[in-house]
N, C-alpha and C positions, 0 to 999 in steps of 0.2 A: 442253365438248362437255354436250347436254342427256343425261339420263336417257331408254332407250329406252320407249316406250309400252308398259304392262304391266297385265292385265288386273284386278289388283289392285294394282300397286305395288310389288310386292316383287319382287327379283330375287337368286336362289340360284345361287353357284358352287362347285362341288365340282373339288378335283384329285386324283385316282388316278394310280398307277403303273403299272399296267397293264391290259387288258380283263379282266374280271370282278371285280377288286377294287370298281369302283363298286358290282355287284349283290349282291356277299357282306355291304357292310359297312353300306353307305347305301341300299340298294335301295328299303326301304319307305318312307323320309324323300323321296328322288327323286320316287316315284309320290303319295305324299301331297299334299307342293306343289305338283307338277305339276298333279294333280286340282285343287286350291284355286284354281289360276290363277296361280300364280308362273311367272316366267321362270324356267325351271332350266337351269342350262349346266354340261355336265361334261368338264372336260378330261382328257385322257388322255397320259400322258407318253412310253409307249412302246409297242410292239404286243405286247409280250408274247411276243417269239421264242424266249426258253428254258424255256416251261412245258412240263411233264411233260405224255404224252398220255394221255387214259383209252381212246378206242376204238382198238383193234388193227389195224384197218382204215386208221386216219388216223398210222398209226407214221410212215410216212415224208415225212412234213410237218414234220418237227422239224429243227433245226438239226444234229444227227447224219447227216440223209440229204438231202432236198430245199433244207431251210431255207427253206420257204414256210409255215410256221405263222404268222407275224405277219401276213400276208395274210388268212389262213382265219379268225383270231381278227376281225381288222378286221369280217368278215361277222358273227360271232357279238355283236359288239359292237355293231353297229347294230340285230338283231335283239331284244338286250335294252333299246336305247333304245326302241324302239317299243312294248316291254312296259310300259315304264316311263311313257312319254309325255313324257321330256324336251323342251325346247325346242328343244335347240341341242347338239353334240357339236364338240371340237375335239381334233385332236392338237397337243402342246406343239410348235411350229416347224412343225408340218405333218407330214403323215402320214409315217412312215419315217425323221424327223429323228433320233430318239435310240433305241439298242435297249437292250431287257431287259439288265439289266447280269448277270442269275444271281444265285448266292449269293456272298458275299464269299471271295476265292482262287480261283474257278474261273477257267479260261479265257476265259471270256465276258464277265469282267468289263474284260478286257484289250482287248475290240473297239472299233477306232477310234470307233466310235460309240456306245459304251456309254454308257449315263443319266449313271454315277456319274465316267465319265472326262470328260465335258463340262464346258466353263467354267460355273460357278454363275452368275456373271455374265449372259453370254449368256442363260441360261435362265431367269434373273429377267428379262430386259427383257423375252423372249418371253412369259412371265405378264402382266408389267406391261401390256402392249401390249393384250392379251386385255382385262385386268381394266379398261384406261380406254376399251375400245370398249362391254364389256357392262355397266361400271357396276352391278355385282350391292351391296348392302347387307351380305351374309351370305355368308361363304367357309368352307367345309368341308375340310379335309385329316385327315392322321394326327399323332400326338405325337411327339414327339422320337425315340421308337424305333421309329416308323414300323409300332407294332403289334406287329409280330411280331420287328424285327430286320432284316427285308430290305433292303439297300442302295436301292435303288431307292426306296422307301416313306422311307426317312430322307434323300435326296435330295429327295423332294417335300413334304416338310415343310420342308425347310430353305427349297428356292426359294419355297414358298408364303407362307412366314412374312416373308422378305424381299419379296416383291411386293407381299400383301396389306397389309402391315403399315404402309405409307405410302400405299395407294391411297385417293385423294381419297372416292369412295362406299362403300369398307368400313366398316361400323359395328361387326361383328362377325366374330370368328374362331372356330370350333370346331375342335376335336379329336374324330373319331370313335374311338370305343371301344368293348368289349366288356365287359358288366357280370358281375362277378361272380357276386353273387347270380342274375341272370336266367339265366346259363350255368350255375350249380349247380340250378338248379330246373329247367331243360330237358333236362338229362341224366338227371336224376333221374324224368323223364315216357320218356324215351328205354328206359329200364332197363327201366322197367315194360309196355315196348310190346313185341307178338311178333312184330311185322311188318318192325322194323327190321335191312335186311340188312348192317349195317355194324358195327364194334366201337365201342361207345359207351366213350369214355375215363372215366377219374378227371379228376375238377373242375379238379386241378391241371396238366393237361395242356394245356388249351388258355389261348392269353395271354388274360389279363382285366384289367381295372381294379378297385380296392377302390371298391363304391358311395359310401363317403362322398366318393370325390374325383371323382365325376360331377356335375355340375351340370344337364343335361338330359336330360330322356326324353321320347323322342317317340312318341306312340301309333301304332303302323303299322298295327294290329289290321284295319282296311279296308281296307289295300293288300300284305296278305302274301301275297295270291295271284299279283298282281303281280309281286312280287320275286320268288317261287318261280317264274316262268312267265320272268323273266328269266335266273334261275341256269341255268334248262333250257336258254336259248340257247346258253349257254356249255358246249355238251359236249363238248369237246375237254378241258375243266379240270375241270367239276362234274357230280356225278352225284347227282340229286336221285330219290329212288323215291317211289313212288305207296303213302307208310306213311300210317296215319291222324294219326299226330304227325309235325309238317312236320320234316324236317333234310335236309341234303345230306353231301358228302363230297366232299374232293379226291382225288389219284391215291393219297392213303395209306390209303384207305378207313377212314379215323375218322370218325365220327360228330360232326355239329356240329347244334345245335338251331338253330332260328328263332323267336325270340321273338316277341312281338306288339308290343313298344317294340325302338326305336335307341337308342343313349347316346352321349352327347356330354361333355366337358369344354370350357367358355368359356375360351380362350385368350386373347382382347381384346376389350374392348370392355365396356358397360355390363350388370351380370348382372340387372338388374331387369325381370321380365317373362318371363325367358328360362328359366323351371323346365322349361316345357311346349311352346314353341315358339320356333324359331332367332331367328323376326323379333318375338317378344312385348318391347310398349313402346317399340317403335321406331318413328318416324315415318314416313310413307310417303316 
């Protein structure tokens, strides 16, 4: 199968567990590479049916009531994609095939379609089919902890590493992480701001990775507004205030900074040239 025509010969595929994960962790990277002409494909593994709902008037969408949150979040995800400018989006196995598992030990983890209850082999085949069709050179997902321990994030990591590790087109696999240094600097700025409507946490409250472990820093300063617009699209899950210092909060009301870079650890492939470009040093 030949590589699809691309405006600049680059193909990037990102695997995320739920709607909003793509915008929170990699929104600036998606927007940057899409604007530069790469073919950017986002794969979402579930519809996020177990998410907590911020707007009170939408509470009855929840799994505890109408159980329609997944469909609503699919619309939010489409709006986020329009803001970021990605090329294509896919749900792993098709929309609704896998359901948000919720946190470990909760009843939602026992749902027959829960992502973590599904066959890993089936999920790997589904992702591999997409990889063989799209043929990206670079794949992005979470690290082995899933970023913060959510079972669906960990499963997304496991499936991606198994499917992409032997995919013919894939030259590099990256894990997206949060920089300890950038997070601390961002929180310090939030503490000095007067218009942040959320609680600003201590530096060690947010999951981060030591800067010495980070291999790749992607400048998103020119695309941070696109990332913020995508975050606003996920209104059931994310609050983005009109504050001078960019930040957001989930339903817990804890402020998280939005740095002007996103951070990655190279998990597979050549390191040369990858310090500031996911494709750096790779031949088209």
